N, C-alpha and C positions, 0 to 999 in steps of 0.2 A: 866300335860297331860298324859294320857296312852294310850298306843297302843298295841295291838296284831300285831305280827311279825312272819307271815308263812313262814317257811322255807322249801325250796326242795334242796335236796342235790344229787350230781350225786351217780353212783353205787358204792358201796364200800368206800365211802368217811364220810360215815354219823359218823363213831366216831371221826374222824379226824376234822370234823366241829364243833361237840359238845364241843372237847379240845379247839379247836380255840376261840369259842364263850365265855368260861369261861376265855378268856385272853385278850379281848377287853376291852380296857382301858374306862372306864365310860364316863370320860369328863362331859360334862352336864346331860347324860342321864345314866339310868343304868338299866340291865336286872333283874328285880324282880323275874320271874320266867321262867324255860325252860323245856317244857316237848316235849319227844318224844309221835308222835302220829300215829295212822294208816290211811291211806286215801292217797290223791294226796301229802300231805306235810308230810315232815319227824319229823318236830318242830315247835313248837307254843312257841314264847318268849313274855313274858309280858314284856313291855319296859315303863319306865317312864321319862319324862324329862318335861323341863319349858315352851316348845313350840313347835310347829309345826316344825319349822324349826330345831330346836334341834334335835328332832326325826329324820327327814328326813337325816340329817347329820350323826346321829349314824347310820343309816340303808344301807346309800350309802357308807361311807365312813369305817364303822366298820364292818358291818355285810355282804354287798354285795361283798367285796374284799376278802373273805374268799376263799381260794382254796377248791373247791368241792361245793360250792354253787351255784346251778345253778337258781335259780330263787326266790324271795321275794315277798311276799304281806303284805302290810302294813296296818291294820284296825284300824282306830283311834276311841276312845270311845267318844259318844256322849250323852248328856242330852235330854230326852224325856220326854214330859209333861209340 
């Protein structure tokens, strides 16, 4: 399963958040890519994991607790057609 995790950081914490994201222990999930973006979010991470629960745990217990992360939005990929 793949998800896009949109991450908003607090002012002045963007670089610290990037460093901390690189240190998150993958467990059952892993960050495939991390891109800085413009707009309401600061980063978009592509995360892969075995199921929805694993991705949810990764986002809440791994990403959401990083100092400077204000908000995350997780967008799961789906098959259409």
